[in-house]
C-alpha positions, 0 to 999 in steps of 0.5 A: 349386740343385745344378748339378755332378752327383755323381761316384759313387765306385765300390765293391767289396763283399765278402760272406763265403761268396760264390764267388771265380772264378779266371782259369781258372773254378775257384771258391773261397769268400771266407773271410777279409779282411785289413785294414790297421788303420791305413789301414782298408783291405783288403789281401788276400782269403782264398780257400778251395777246398773245405770243409776247405781252407786259406785262400790270401791273395791281394793286393787288386790281383788283384781284377777285380770284387767285389759282394755275389754274389761276386768275380773275380780275375786269377789261376788256381787253380794260381797262387793255390795256388802264390803265395799263402802261407796264412800271409802275411796282411797286417793283421788278419783279418776273417771272418764270426765277427768281432764288431761291438761298440757301447757294450760290447754285441755287435751281431752278426757281420760279414757284408759289407764295402764298400770304395772301389774305388780306395783299398780303404778301408772304407765300410760294414759289414753286421752280421748281428744274427740274428733282428734281421736285417742292419743297416748302419753307416758305416765312419766309426763305427769307433773301433777294430779288434782281432782278431775285433772291431770297436768302434764309436763310439756318438757316430758310430753312433747307437744300435741298431737300425742302419739295416736293410740292403737290397741296392742293387737292392732299395732303388733299386727301391722308391724308383722305385716310390714316385715312380711311384705318385704320379700328379703325379710319374710324368711326371717319372720319366723325367728322374730317375736313382736311385742307391743305395749302402749305404743312401744314395740319390741323385736325379740329373736333372730335374723339371718344377718346384720343387714336384715336387722337394720332393714327390719328397723328401716321397714318400720319407721312410719308405723302409725301409733308406734312411739318407740321401737326397741330392736333387740334382734340378734343376727346369725352372722354375729352369733357365728362370729362370737361362737367361733371366737369362743371356740378358738379361745378355749384350749379344749377346742382351739386346735379343732376344725369346727364349722358353726352354722346358726339358723335363726338362733339355732346353732349347728356344729359340724365337722370332725374333732379328734376326741369325745372330750373336744366334742363335748367341750364344743357343745358346752362352749357354744351353748354358753354364748349369750343369745344362743337359742339351741345347739345341735352338736353334729360333730364327728369324733375322728382321731385323724380328723383333717377336714374343715366344713364348707361355710355355705354347707347347703349339702353338709359336705366337707372339704379336706384341708389342703395337704390333708388325707 
């Protein structure tokens, strides 16, 4: 089972025609993107003020934030017009007229780019296919970039139609609804984080059992616009087994009788141990198991401990070990 949580690469999204807000609140429109064809990275934004204005190319390091609804930059309008030379584009120019080609056939025109925020390298393209709607393709499928053309490698991109494009918010909302609508999974929903980035969905967090982990995945098989599902959910049953094994292998707790009760990643240790050092060790061992969200050490210290917690301890009552006092 996966233990290390995914670190999500932060992204910027550039959609042609969306507003660009300057430092002093003036609004322009994103008209062009300059892309280094070697690094496949965005170098500049082409901002246009007014319907018939010229595009002013500003460096990518002036971007403060960018998403599908627009972007903000750390320059005033006057600075943009004074410093950004309309003829100083660095790289190939992409616009909403750039054609995306697969196997010699036109798929449609480029309408949005997603880039890695740190490196500005391309991650995904959104292609407007007219009556066919918008489609999504990974930047890894790009074979070549040319002026006003992006050529895709058919071996990487697959065959049309591309993955239907949906916003991250809409995709995540449908995934949430699909899980919520399955009664058995509804109780686990509070332990699940849903992350969607350009058709890829990550499920991070906890479910009560391995069966529920598999059921979640089955429930999402036909979600429209989901190109890939990465199920990184951790089952409480697996977590309990790993913690119990760790406690049994450590000489400080091997002879103690400790009940392990995870609830969506939050682990309760219950029962009685014979020393404070054993109690402390149990907490340290449990919290060190990868994937544990939190540990509640509810162990009692009793030098004559002979009790063993009941596995299904709804009332947190304890049964004595056969032969115990």
